[in-house]
C-alpha positions in Angstrom: -6.0 -35.2 41.3 -4.0 -32.6 39.4 -6.2 -29.9 37.7 -5.7 -29.3 34.0 -3.7 -26.1 33.3 -5.3 -23.3 31.4 -2.9 -24.0 28.5 -4.3 -27.5 28.0 -7.9 -26.2 28.4 -7.2 -23.7 25.6 -5.6 -26.4 23.5 -8.7 -28.6 23.9 -10.9 -25.6 22.8 -8.6 -25.1 19.8 -8.7 -28.7 18.7 -12.5 -28.7 19.1 -12.7 -25.7 16.8 -10.3 -27.2 14.3 -12.0 -30.5 14.1 -15.2 -28.8 13.1 -13.7 -26.7 10.3 -15.5 -28.6 7.5 -18.9 -28.1 9.0 -21.1 -25.2 7.8 -20.7 -22.0 9.8 -23.1 -21.9 12.7 -25.9 -19.5 12.1 -25.3 -17.9 15.5 -21.7 -17.0 14.6 -21.5 -13.3 13.9 -18.7 -13.1 11.3 -17.7 -9.5 10.5 -16.7 -8.7 6.9 -13.5 -6.6 7.3 -13.4 -6.0 3.5 -16.6 -4.5 2.2 -15.9 -5.4 -1.5 -16.3 -1.7 -2.5 -13.4 0.3 -1.2 -10.7 0.5 1.6 -13.0 2.0 4.2 -11.9 0.9 7.7 -8.3 0.3 6.7 -5.1 2.4 7.1 -2.0 1.7 4.9 1.7 2.2 5.4 4.3 1.8 2.7 8.0 1.9 3.6 9.7 5.3 3.1 6.3 7.0 2.7 3.9 8.7 5.2 0.9 7.0 6.7 -2.0 6.5 4.2 0.0 7.6 1.2 -1.2 4.9 -1.3 1.9 4.9 -3.5 1.1 4.2 -7.2 -2.3 2.9 -6.0 -0.7 -0.2 -4.5 -3.9 -1.2 -2.7 -7.1 -0.9 -4.6 -10.5 -2.5 -5.0 -11.7 -3.7 -8.4 -14.5 -6.2 -9.4 -15.1 -6.8 -5.6 -11.5 -7.9 -5.1 -9.0 -6.2 -2.8 -5.9 -6.0 -4.9 -2.2 -5.5 -4.3 -1.2 -4.0 -7.7 2.2 -3.0 -9.0 1.2 -1.9 -12.5 1.9 1.7 -11.7 5.5 1.1 -10.4 8.6 1.7 -12.5 10.4 -0.8 -10.3 10.4 -2.0 -6.7 12.8 -0.1 -4.4 12.0 -1.5 -0.9 8.5 -0.1 -0.8 7.0 -2.9 1.4 3.4 -2.2 2.1 0.8 -3.2 4.7 -2.9 -2.6 4.9 -4.1 -2.4 8.6 -7.6 -2.9 9.8 -8.7 0.0 12.0 -9.4 -2.1 15.2 -7.1 -4.3 17.3 -8.2 -7.8 18.4 -6.9 -10.4 20.8 -9.1 -13.6 20.7 -10.6 -14.3 17.2 -10.7 -16.3 14.1 -9.6 -14.6 10.8 -10.5 -16.2 7.5 -9.0 -15.0 4.2 -9.3 -16.1 0.6 -6.4 -15.1 -1.6 -4.6 -15.9 -4.9 -1.5 -14.6 -6.6 -1.7 -12.9 -10.0 0.7 -11.7 -12.6 4.5 -11.3 -12.3 6.7 -10.1 -9.5 7.7 -6.4 -10.0 11.3 -5.9 -11.2 13.5 -5.2 -8.2 11.6 -7.2 -5.8 13.7 -9.5 -3.5 14.0 -13.2 -4.5 12.2 -14.3 -1.3 9.2 -12.2 -2.1 8.4 -14.1 -5.3 4.8 -15.4 -5.0 4.9 -14.3 -1.4 2.3 -12.4 0.7 0.7 -12.7 4.0 -1.4 -11.4 6.9 0.2 -9.9 10.0 -1.4 -10.9 13.3 -1.0 -9.1 16.6 0.7 -6.3 14.7 1.7 -2.9 15.9 -0.6 -0.1 14.6 0.0 1.6 11.2 0.5 4.9 12.9 3.3 3.5 15.1 5.4 2.1 12.3 8.5 4.1 11.5 8.7 5.8 8.1 11.6 3.6 6.9 10.4 0.4 8.7 10.0 -2.5 6.3 7.8 -4.8 8.5 5.7 -4.1 11.6 6.3 -6.0 14.9 3.9 -8.8 14.4 3.3 -12.5 13.7 3.1 -13.1 9.9 1.0 -15.9 8.6 2.9 -16.2 5.3 1.2 -17.0 2.0 3.3 -18.7 -0.7 2.4 -20.1 -4.0 4.4 -22.6 -6.1 5.5 -22.9 -9.8 7.1 -25.7 -11.8 10.5 -25.0 -10.3 9.6 -24.0 -6.7 7.4 -26.1 -4.5 6.8 -24.8 -1.0 4.1 -24.9 1.7 1.8 -22.0 2.6 0.5 -20.9 5.9 4.0 -20.6 7.4 5.0 -18.3 10.3 7.5 -15.5 10.1 8.4 -13.4 13.2 9.5 -9.8 12.6 10.4 -8.6 16.1 8.6 -11.5 17.8 9.2 -15.0 19.1 7.1 -18.1 19.7 7.3 -21.5 21.3 6.4 -24.8 19.8 5.9 -27.9 22.0 7.3 -25.9 24.9 10.5 -24.7 23.3 11.3 -21.2 21.9 11.9 -21.3 18.2 14.9 -19.2 17.0 14.1 -19.5 13.3 12.7 -16.3 11.7 10.4 -18.4 9.5 8.8 -21.7 10.4 7.4 -23.9 7.7 3.8 -25.2 7.9 2.8 -28.7 6.9 0.5 -27.7 4.0 0.8 -29.0 0.4 1.9 -26.6 -2.3 -0.7 -24.6 -4.4 -0.3 -22.9 -7.8 -0.4 -19.2 -8.0 -3.8 -18.8 -9.7 -5.6 -21.0 -7.3 -7.9 -19.5 -4.6 -6.7 -20.6 -1.2 -8.6 -20.3 2.1 -6.3 -19.4 5.0 -7.6 -19.2 8.6 -5.9 -18.4 11.9 -7.4 -19.2 15.3 -5.9 -16.7 17.7 -6.1 -17.0 21.5 -4.3 -14.0 22.8 -0.7 -14.8 23.7 -1.4 -18.5 24.5 -2.1 -20.4 21.3 -2.3 -19.6 17.6 -3.2 -22.1 14.9 -2.9 -21.8 11.1 -5.4 -23.6 8.9 -5.2 -23.9 5.1 -8.2 -25.2 3.2 -9.7 -26.7 6.3 -6.5 -28.5 7.4 -4.4 -27.5 10.5 -0.9 -26.8 9.3 0.9 -25.1 12.2 0.3 -24.6 15.9 2.4 -22.4 18.2 2.1 -20.7 21.6 3.6 -18.2 24.1 3.8 -15.3 21.6 6.0 -12.5 22.8 8.1 -9.5 21.6 11.7 -10.5 20.9 14.1 -12.0 18.5 15.4 -8.7 17.2 14.6 -8.9 13.5 12.5 -6.0 12.2 13.9 -5.5 8.7 16.2 -7.6 6.5 18.8 -4.8 6.8 19.0 -4.0 10.5 17.9 -5.0 14.0 16.9 -3.4 17.2 20.5 -3.8 18.6 21.9 -1.7 15.7 19.4 1.1 16.4 17.6 0.8 13.1 14.6 2.9 14.3 16.2 5.4 16.7 14.0 6.0 19.8 11.5 3.3 18.6 14.3 0.7 18.7 15.0 1.5 22.3 11.4 1.2 23.2 11.0 -2.2 21.5 14.2 -3.4 23.1 12.8 -2.6 26.5 9.7 -4.6 25.7 11.7 -7.7 24.7 10.2 -10.8 26.4 6.8 -9.1 26.9 3.9 -11.2 25.9 2.1 -10.3 22.7 -1.6 -11.1 23.0 -3.3 -8.3 21.1 -2.8 -6.2 18.0 -3.9 -5.2 14.5 -4.5 -7.3 11.4 -2.5 -6.2 8.3 -2.4 -7.6 4.7 1.0 -7.6 3.2 2.4 -6.3 -0.1 5.9 -7.5 -0.9 6.4 -6.9 -4.6 4.2 -9.7 -6.1 0.6 -9.0 -7.0 -2.1 -10.7 -5.0 -5.9 -10.6 -4.7 -8.2 -11.1 -1.7 -11.9 -11.8 -2.2 -12.7 -12.4 1.5 -11.4 -11.0 4.8 -13.7 -11.9 7.6 -13.4 -12.2 11.4 -15.2 -13.9 14.2 -14.5 -12.3 17.6 -14.0 -14.9 20.3 -13.9 -12.4 23.2 -17.0 -10.9 24.8 -19.8 -11.4 27.2 -19.9 -14.9 28.6 -22.8 -14.5 31.0 -25.6 -16.7 29.6 -28.1 -14.3 31.2 -27.0 -11.4 29.2 -28.6 -10.3 25.9 -25.3 -10.3 24.0 -24.0 -13.6 25.3 -22.4 -15.8 22.6 -21.9 -19.5 23.1 -18.7 -19.5 20.9 -16.9 -16.9 23.0 -13.7 -18.3 24.6 -12.4 -15.3 26.5 -14.7 -13.4 28.9 -15.1 -9.6 28.8 -18.2 -9.3 30.9 -17.8 -5.5 31.1 -19.5 -5.7 27.6 -22.6 -7.6 28.9 -26.0 -6.0 28.3 -29.1 -7.0 30.3 
């Protein structure tokens, strides 16, 4: 009898998690609040054309327990794409975010960035992003809202400098639409991603699975709307990323995106799925899916 492959074992685990989304969180699950509702402690930020941790015009701020992408201090948008990076990388985890769009897009923002935000998964670190780099090498779970004229799904995937497969085939499109319904700008939406290293990632919107993909790796060439690796857009960094093309991408940082439209976040929480899987250990967790028994404590 043919043994099931690890891919199908992981897919079974993923489907089991997804089918239980509507149940209350298990009391044993140790969700970590990445956003403390007070300040930006634990986060680094990088805005295009500016040094690491220069918070241009106070783009990222906390007010009334909400993490805000705010453009009220800007005269206009001039390519200052921003990302807020959590300090620690992860590989196997669940990330849950509650967001809504507010206000109007800043003058000068690109058309595609209207009612557009997102969270970058498996991202390069903030400190490794080039000064003029618009987007980090990452997998973007894209957040979109709709108005009376534009109806579009949210929870999509965009792939700056990355590629994925769906149903066994590499997808060439830079952005891949999810199957979610459309939501108005002022509505709070719960977005979740279940991330299993470089094997399977699933996007969930308001408890419904909207996109599943696998075999995440570096490639595709696109880093910024204006230039690619092949044209040397980042000098030495471009050469380094080109050498890594085809390399699996199974770990990285989490980054919240600022693309010229104001957005608020009221929850950013994470459940680590990698850890001690020895039931005899004091820190064993039944929900872990990836063993790291070097962390076991007895």
